[in-house]
N, C-alpha and C positions, 0 to 999 in steps of 0.2 A: 690291704692285701687281699686279693680274691681267694676264698677258701681258707682264710685265716681261722685258726682255732678259737672258738667262742665258748667251748665247754662241752662236756659229755651231757647227754640228755638226763633229765631228772629221773627217768625210769631205767637208767642204764643198769644199776645194781639190782633193781627189782626184776628186770628182765633176766639177769643171770640166775637169780634165785628161782624164778619160775622155770627156766630152762633146766636147772639142776633137779628140780622136783619132777618134771615131766620126763626128761631124758628121752624124748620121742621125736623122730624125724617128722612125723605128721604135725606135732605141735609146733616144731620149729618152722616148718614151711608155712603154717598158718600165721605165724607171728614174725616172719622174716622181715617185713617192712619195719617193724619196731626195732629189730636187731640192727638194721641198716641205719635208721634215723637216730637211734639213741647211742649206739656203740661204734659200729664200723665206720660210718662216714665221719663222725667226730674224731675217731682215732686216726683216720687218714689225714684229716686236717691238722691234727696235732703233729704227726710225723713230718708233714711237709712244712709246717710252720717252724718246727724245731730245726729241720734241715737248713732252712734259710738263715735262721738265727745262729746256728752253729757255724755256718760259713762266714757270717759277719764277724764272729769273734775268733775265727781261726782254729776251731777245734778239730777240723778234718773228719767230720762225721756227717753222713747224709743218708737219706732214704726217701721212699715215696710210698703212696698208698697201695701200689700194686705189688711191690717186692718186699716191703718191710714187715707187714702184718702177718702173724701166724694165723692159721685156720682155727676156727672155733671147734671144728671136728677133731676128735681124738683119733690117734692111730691105735686101733685095738687089735691089730693082727696077731701080736705076740703077747698081749696083755691079759692077765686074769680078769681085770676089771673091764667089762665090755660096755660100759656106759659110753654112748656115742659122742657126747659133747663135754668140752672143758667147762670148768667153773670160772674161767677167766678169759680175757683177750689180751694179747701182748704183741709187742713189736720191737724190732732191732734197727738201730741206725749204725752204720759201719763206715770204714774208710772208702769202700767202693759201692756202698748202697745195697750190698747183698747180705745174706745171712751166713756166708761162708768165711768171712774175715774174722780176725781177732782184733782186740782193742775196740770194744763196742759199747754203745749206750743202749740200755734195755728198759722198756716200760711195761709194767704189768698192772692191769686193772682187774681185780678179782673179788670173789666173795670173802675169802679169808683175810686178804690184805691187798693194798695197793702200794706199789713201790717202784722205784727206778734203780738202776744199777749201772756202774761202769766196770767193765770186766775184760780180763784175759781169761776166758772161760774154757777150762780143760784144753789148753793149747796142745798142739801136736808134739810128738816126742822130742824133736830137735829144738823147738822153741822152749819147751818146758825144761829141758836139760840146760839150755843156755841161761834161762832165768835162775835156775838153782845154782849154776856155776857162778853167776853174777853175785848172788847173795853170799856164797862161800868165799869168793876171791876178792870181792869189792864191797865188804860189809859197810863201809862208810857211806857209799852211795845208797845202799838199801836203807840204812838207818835214817839218812837224810830224807828219803821218800816217806818213811813212816812218820817222821817228825812233821813233814809238810802236810801230810794228811791229817795228823793230829791237830795241828794248828788250824786246819780247815774244818774241824769237827767230824772227821771221818776216821775209820779204822778198817783194816783188812778183814774180810769175812773169813772165818775159820771153818765154815761148813765143808764137810767132805774131806777134812784133813786126814792124811795117813796116820796110822797109829805108831808106825816105826819109820826110821829114816830110810829113804829110798837107797837102793844099791849104789855104792860109790860115794855116799855122803855120810857114812857112819862116823867119820872123823870129825864132823862138825858137831861140837858138843855145847857151844855157848847157847844158852836157852832160847834167846829170841831168834837167832839165826837157824837153829835146829828146828824150831817150830815153823818158821817160814818155809824152809826147804821141804817140809812134809806136805805143804799145800799142793793140791791138784789144780788149783786155779788161783788167780789173784783178782779180787773183786772188792768193791765198796758198794754199799747200798744206802738208799734214802727212802724212808717211810713216808708215803703220801697220805695225808688225811683224806679219807673217802669223801668227807663233806666238801672238800676243796676241788673236786674234779669237774664241777659243773660250770666253771667260769674261766675266762682267758688268763687269769693270774697264774694258773698252773704252768703256763709256758715260762714265765719269769722264774718261778720256783725251780723248774727243771734245768733251766740255763744256769742258775746259780749253783745248783748241785754239780752239774757237769764241769763248771769252771773250778769248783773246789776239788774235784776228782782229777783234774788235768795232770797233776804230778804222776799219777799212776799210768795214765796214757803215755806220757812222755818217757817214763822209765821203760815201759814195755816196748815202745817204738824204737828206742835206742838199741835195745837188745835184738829186736826183730830185724833191724837193718843190718846188724853185724852177722846174723844168721844167714840172711839173704846173700851177703857178699861171700861168706865162707862156702 
């Protein structure tokens, strides 16, 4: 397959370390060719290879090298931290190939960590309310989701969980359901060994993770479809 992912460059992480040290537009422009060859072009190959493989296994996620990758530049307009460049590069594959959809696959290659995620990330008010109602009124379905994820070696991410029950859900007191309803998003993650990003085997690794996370995609898509009808 033309443009098939063959691995990130051996200097990919080293480039991010150097960029983080310099945090200089001049340095970045001088080394842009290295950024393109070691990180951005391989990331584009990874996204498009995953897109084809996701289509083949019916996951309903796609992307391309133009729309899916986030910029290495930081948005510093309202930030106290004015460093111009991120310490990572990341991308999203989604149902329509844009960054605006929910029920997505996310890949992050960075200095602190490399990981992938499948997420309904901070869904809009109507969808989040519907997800919380689904947990409260159809707990069997939600617990089946949690068990399916557990059997696949995954669990929901509790990061950013509310400290108290959202308004209208104070009556849900069963511990597992109450904790789930406090979530602002529903996501699972997979830690990528940084040593394994330099070869094509990363694709199979990420396909395996996405398939193990499919119960979360299916659960959210069922709820999303009902919201769209209503």
